One Martini backbone bead per residue (centre of mass of N, CA, C, O) as a GRO file, in nm:
protein
  226
    1MET     BB    1  -9.008  -0.313 -10.173
    2THR     BB    2  -9.062  -0.601  -9.979
    3CYS     BB    3  -9.183  -0.736  -9.662
    4ARG     BB    4  -9.162  -1.068  -9.503
    5LEU     BB    5  -9.326  -1.241  -9.241
    6HIS     BB    6  -9.206  -1.553  -9.061
    7ALA     BB    7  -9.414  -1.621  -8.784
    8ALA     BB    8  -9.525  -1.693  -8.490
    9PRO     BB    9  -9.763  -1.519  -8.298
   10ASP     BB   10  -9.633  -1.654  -8.003
   11MET     BB   11  -9.360  -1.558  -8.003
   12MET     BB   12  -9.070  -1.564  -7.776
   13LEU     BB   13  -8.819  -1.313  -7.651
   14ARG     BB   14  -8.525  -1.294  -7.460
   15CYS     BB   15  -8.425  -0.949  -7.419
   16ASP     BB   16  -8.285  -0.661  -7.531
   17ALA     BB   17  -8.492  -0.464  -7.700
   18ASN     BB   18  -8.325  -0.229  -7.792
   19LYS     BB   19  -8.075  -0.382  -7.909
   20MET     BB   20  -8.234  -0.566  -8.100
   21GLN     BB   21  -8.359  -0.347  -8.269
   22ARG     BB   22  -8.080  -0.257  -8.381
   23VAL     BB   23  -8.027  -0.515  -8.530
   24PHE     BB   24  -8.270  -0.524  -8.713
   25ASP     BB   25  -8.211  -0.249  -8.841
   26ASN     BB   26  -7.940  -0.326  -8.973
   27LEU     BB   27  -8.029  -0.562  -9.134
   28LEU     BB   28  -8.254  -0.431  -9.300
   29ARG     BB   29  -8.081  -0.200  -9.425
   30ASN     BB   30  -7.891  -0.398  -9.581
   31ALA     BB   31  -8.107  -0.548  -9.737
   32VAL     BB   32  -8.203  -0.292  -9.890
   33PHE     BB   33  -7.937  -0.170  -9.999
   34TYR     BB   34  -7.842  -0.477 -10.135
   35GLY     BB   35  -8.095  -0.493 -10.292
   36ASP     BB   36  -8.326  -0.540 -10.519
   37GLU     BB   37  -8.531  -0.384 -10.694
   38ASN     BB   38  -8.850  -0.513 -10.641
   39SER     BB   39  -8.801  -0.697 -10.412
   40ALA     BB   40  -8.766  -0.935 -10.146
   41ILE     BB   41  -8.795  -0.968  -9.786
   42ASP     BB   42  -8.716  -1.240  -9.564
   43ILE     BB   43  -8.849  -1.309  -9.244
   44THR     BB   44  -8.742  -1.576  -9.029
   45ALA     BB   45  -8.888  -1.749  -8.742
   46THR     BB   46  -8.747  -1.989  -8.512
   47GLN     BB   47  -8.798  -2.274  -8.287
   48ASP     BB   48  -8.667  -2.445  -8.008
   49ASP     BB   49  -8.569  -2.565  -7.694
   50ALA     BB   50  -8.284  -2.357  -7.718
   51SER     BB   51  -8.373  -2.171  -7.977
   52THR     BB   52  -8.334  -1.885  -8.193
   53ALA     BB   53  -8.411  -1.826  -8.547
   54ILE     BB   54  -8.299  -1.560  -8.776
   55GLN     BB   55  -8.391  -1.450  -9.108
   56PHE     BB   56  -8.232  -1.251  -9.361
   57VAL     BB   57  -8.360  -1.220  -9.695
   58ASN     BB   58  -8.210  -1.131  -9.999
   59ARG     BB   59  -8.183  -0.988 -10.339
   60GLY     BB   60  -7.867  -1.009 -10.511
   61GLU     BB   61  -7.552  -0.982 -10.536
   62THR     BB   62  -7.302  -1.181 -10.507
   63ILE     BB   63  -7.078  -1.241 -10.248
   64PRO     BB   64  -6.768  -1.267 -10.211
   65GLU     BB   65  -6.590  -1.452  -9.991
   66ASP     BB   66  -6.357  -1.238  -9.918
   67ARG     BB   67  -6.596  -1.025  -9.835
   68LEU     BB   68  -6.790  -1.180  -9.648
   69VAL     BB   69  -6.574  -1.226  -9.400
   70ARG     BB   70  -6.580  -0.884  -9.351
   71ILE     BB   71  -6.871  -0.753  -9.277
   72PHE     BB   72  -6.812  -0.746  -8.937
   73GLU     BB   73  -6.619  -0.526  -8.971
   74GLN     BB   74  -6.491  -0.237  -8.892
   75PHE     BB   75  -6.554  -0.012  -9.161
   76TYR     BB   76  -6.677  -0.213  -9.353
   77ARG     BB   77  -6.741  -0.197  -9.718
   78LEU     BB   78  -6.861  -0.319  -9.993
   79ASP     BB   79  -6.951  -0.006 -10.088
   80ALA     BB   80  -6.809   0.288 -10.051
   81ALA     BB   81  -6.984   0.479 -10.230
   82ARG     BB   82  -7.258   0.393 -10.110
   83GLY     BB   83  -7.195   0.455  -9.814
   84THR     BB   84  -7.132   0.759  -9.845
   85ASN     BB   85  -7.407   0.847  -9.973
   86HIS     BB   86  -7.568   0.705  -9.699
   87GLY     BB   87  -7.379   0.736  -9.433
   88GLY     BB   88  -7.199   0.500  -9.402
   89ALA     BB   89  -6.933   0.343  -9.179
   90GLY     BB   90  -6.919   0.025  -9.117
   91LEU     BB   91  -7.081  -0.056  -8.813
   92GLY     BB   92  -7.354  -0.202  -8.800
   93LEU     BB   93  -7.262  -0.520  -8.817
   94ALA     BB   94  -7.073  -0.509  -8.575
   95ILE     BB   95  -7.271  -0.428  -8.362
   96ALA     BB   96  -7.469  -0.656  -8.401
   97LYS     BB   97  -7.272  -0.887  -8.333
   98GLU     BB   98  -7.213  -0.795  -8.042
   99ILE     BB   99  -7.502  -0.812  -7.933
  100VAL     BB  100  -7.554  -1.108  -7.991
  101GLU     BB  101  -7.306  -1.225  -7.829
  102ARG     BB  102  -7.416  -1.098  -7.552
  103HIS     BB  103  -7.666  -1.315  -7.592
  104ALA     BB  104  -7.541  -1.594  -7.680
  105GLY     BB  105  -7.493  -1.567  -7.990
  106GLN     BB  106  -7.517  -1.574  -8.359
  107LEU     BB  107  -7.359  -1.414  -8.649
  108SER     BB  108  -7.424  -1.457  -9.001
  109ALA     BB  109  -7.322  -1.524  -9.348
  110GLN     BB  110  -7.477  -1.567  -9.676
  111SER     BB  111  -7.378  -1.615 -10.043
  112GLU     BB  112  -7.595  -1.728 -10.310
  113ASN     BB  113  -7.762  -1.703 -10.600
  114GLU     BB  114  -7.846  -1.407 -10.532
  115GLN     BB  115  -7.851  -1.488 -10.204
  116THR     BB  116  -7.882  -1.345  -9.884
  117THR     BB  117  -7.801  -1.476  -9.555
  118LEU     BB  118  -7.906  -1.412  -9.232
  119ILE     BB  119  -7.787  -1.566  -8.926
  120PHE     BB  120  -7.929  -1.634  -8.590
  121ASP     BB  121  -7.868  -1.757  -8.258
  122GLU     BB  122  -8.100  -1.771  -7.973
  123VAL     BB  123  -8.116  -1.817  -7.653
  124ASP     BB  124  -8.420  -1.982  -7.545
  125ALA     BB  125  -8.723  -2.058  -7.512
  126GLY     BB  126  -8.929  -2.309  -7.580
  127VAL     BB  127  -9.123  -2.530  -7.774
  128GLY     BB  128  -9.460  -2.664  -7.837
  129GLY     BB  129  -9.685  -2.841  -7.981
  130LEU     BB  130  -9.860  -2.640  -8.189
  131THR     BB  131  -9.620  -2.453  -8.235
  132LEU     BB  132  -9.426  -2.666  -8.350
  133ASN     BB  133  -9.607  -2.736  -8.596
  134ARG     BB  134  -9.599  -2.452  -8.722
  135VAL     BB  135  -9.295  -2.434  -8.756
  136ALA     BB  136  -9.271  -2.684  -8.941
  137ASP     BB  137  -9.456  -2.580  -9.167
  138ARG     BB  138  -9.292  -2.324  -9.238
  139LEU     BB  139  -9.035  -2.471  -9.310
  140ASP     BB  140  -9.147  -2.651  -9.529
  141ASP     BB  141  -9.239  -2.424  -9.716
  142LEU     BB  142  -8.954  -2.290  -9.739
  143SER     BB  143  -8.800  -2.548  -9.868
  144ARG     BB  144  -8.948  -2.508 -10.152
  145ARG     BB  145  -8.762  -2.232 -10.223
  146ARG     BB  146  -8.520  -2.324 -10.025
  147GLN     BB  147  -8.239  -2.383  -9.860
  148LEU     BB  148  -8.198  -2.563  -9.544
  149LEU     BB  149  -8.036  -2.514  -9.218
  150LEU     BB  150  -8.100  -2.726  -8.923
  151ILE     BB  151  -8.081  -2.708  -8.581
  152THR     BB  152  -8.207  -2.985  -8.373
  153HIS     BB  153  -8.409  -3.155  -8.098
  154TRP     BB  154  -8.652  -3.217  -8.294
  155PRO     BB  155  -8.818  -3.457  -8.465
  156GLN     BB  156  -9.045  -3.297  -8.599
  157LEU     BB  157  -8.828  -3.143  -8.776
  158ALA     BB  158  -8.612  -3.349  -8.879
  159SER     BB  159  -8.814  -3.547  -9.036
  160ARG     BB  160  -8.838  -3.332  -9.300
  161ALA     BB  161  -8.577  -3.395  -9.419
  162GLY     BB  162  -8.345  -3.486  -9.679
  163ARG     BB  163  -8.110  -3.441  -9.480
  164HIS     BB  164  -7.871  -3.581  -9.237
  165PHE     BB  165  -7.699  -3.463  -8.932
  166HIS     BB  166  -7.443  -3.518  -8.696
  167VAL     BB  167  -7.387  -3.313  -8.408
  168ALA     BB  168  -7.074  -3.293  -8.217
  169LYS     BB  169  -6.909  -3.274  -7.904
  170HIS     BB  170  -6.547  -3.282  -7.812
  171VAL     BB  171  -6.302  -3.368  -7.563
  172ARG     BB  172  -5.944  -3.311  -7.613
  173ASP     BB  173  -5.698  -3.216  -7.430
  174GLY     BB  174  -5.882  -2.950  -7.356
  175GLU     BB  175  -6.036  -2.962  -7.632
  176THR     BB  176  -6.283  -2.853  -7.863
  177TYR     BB  177  -6.493  -3.051  -8.081
  178THR     BB  178  -6.654  -3.061  -8.404
  179THR     BB  179  -6.896  -3.276  -8.548
  180CYS     BB  180  -6.996  -3.386  -8.894
  181ARG     BB  181  -7.242  -3.638  -8.994
  182ALA     BB  182  -7.372  -3.828  -9.212
  183LEU     BB  183  -7.682  -3.998  -9.265
  184ASP     BB  184  -7.846  -4.276  -9.298
  185SER     BB  185  -8.141  -4.427  -9.282
  186PRO     BB  186  -8.093  -4.602  -9.022
  187GLU     BB  187  -7.975  -4.358  -8.864
  188VAL     BB  188  -8.222  -4.175  -8.870
  189ARG     BB  189  -8.410  -4.361  -8.714
  190GLU     BB  190  -8.234  -4.386  -8.464
  191GLU     BB  191  -8.219  -4.077  -8.395
  192LEU     BB  192  -8.522  -4.024  -8.378
  193THR     BB  193  -8.570  -4.227  -8.148
  194ARG     BB  194  -8.398  -4.078  -7.948
  195MET     BB  195  -8.534  -3.798  -7.967
  196ALA     BB  196  -8.823  -3.951  -7.872
  197GLY     BB  197  -8.698  -4.147  -7.614
  198GLY     BB  198  -8.714  -4.424  -7.694
  199GLY     BB  199  -8.798  -4.717  -7.763
  200PRO     BB  200  -9.103  -4.822  -7.884
  201GLN     BB  201  -9.226  -4.535  -7.892
  202GLY     BB  202  -8.992  -4.395  -8.041
  203GLU     BB  203  -9.000  -4.576  -8.289
  204ALA     BB  204  -9.295  -4.514  -8.370
  205LEU     BB  205  -9.262  -4.206  -8.400
  206ALA     BB  206  -9.043  -4.219  -8.620
  207ARG     BB  207  -9.204  -4.358  -8.837
  208GLU     BB  208  -9.433  -4.149  -8.850
  209LEU     BB  209  -9.252  -3.898  -8.915
  210ILE     BB  210  -9.127  -4.004  -9.180
  211GLY     BB  211  -9.403  -4.023  -9.328
  212ALA     BB  212  -9.498  -3.721  -9.276
  213GLY     BB  213  -9.227  -3.582  -9.412
  214THR     BB  214  -9.332  -3.636  -9.682
  215HIS     BB  215  -9.376  -3.515  -9.972
  216PRO     BB  216  -9.619  -3.524 -10.219
  217SER     BB  217  -9.379  -3.589 -10.437
  218GLY     BB  218  -9.162  -3.768 -10.255
  219ASP     BB  219  -8.990  -3.546 -10.155
  220ARG     BB  220  -8.704  -3.453  -9.953
  221ARG     BB  221  -8.632  -3.148  -9.799
  222GLY     BB  222  -8.359  -3.025  -9.685
  223ASP     BB  223  -8.138  -2.938  -9.414
  224ARG     BB  224  -8.057  -3.132  -9.117
  225GLY     BB  225  -7.970  -3.120  -8.771
  226GLU     BB  226  -7.893  -3.317  -8.453
   0.00000   0.00000   0.00000
């Protein structure tokens, strides 16, 4: 089994290093333990102006939804026999989730098509300039091999997507609601213009980014949300 890291060389993350090392160790151990022999584990780290997202992706048997929703519970093991043989008590992912949430982040899991993805978002300093372009290029390359869902405030990233969704929070009667709405082509250009600062300059940048975001094949891949 091999492990491949996809991250900008100058990426910075503010966190409790010892505790976050424990998170990474738990995620990687689970990816190895439940991954297919001789397969690869991909670790991809990306940033926008408000968050850092890190994915641990392995390849193994698809986890049923009724079991997937429980993997972060204390003492829960997907395979009790395997866990006992390897000394696992079913606490690793529960501890990892608690550490991430104490950093104001989120830890979640997805499993489909024999590919399991662990994703968490960590609030951190933003990136820009050449670093942002490198992040966009890496995401673009990754989207050619698998589907991506990216929430971003950067038009340079959003413009490369195949589908766009607008995500917003609303407060009604003291309760907070989140809405997600698919955008059509005119709405995509309007939203990218807004993200680029608005006005004639924002509109010009949006047109440029939409053109630059098209893949050589003419397809636009990946799912992004703004």
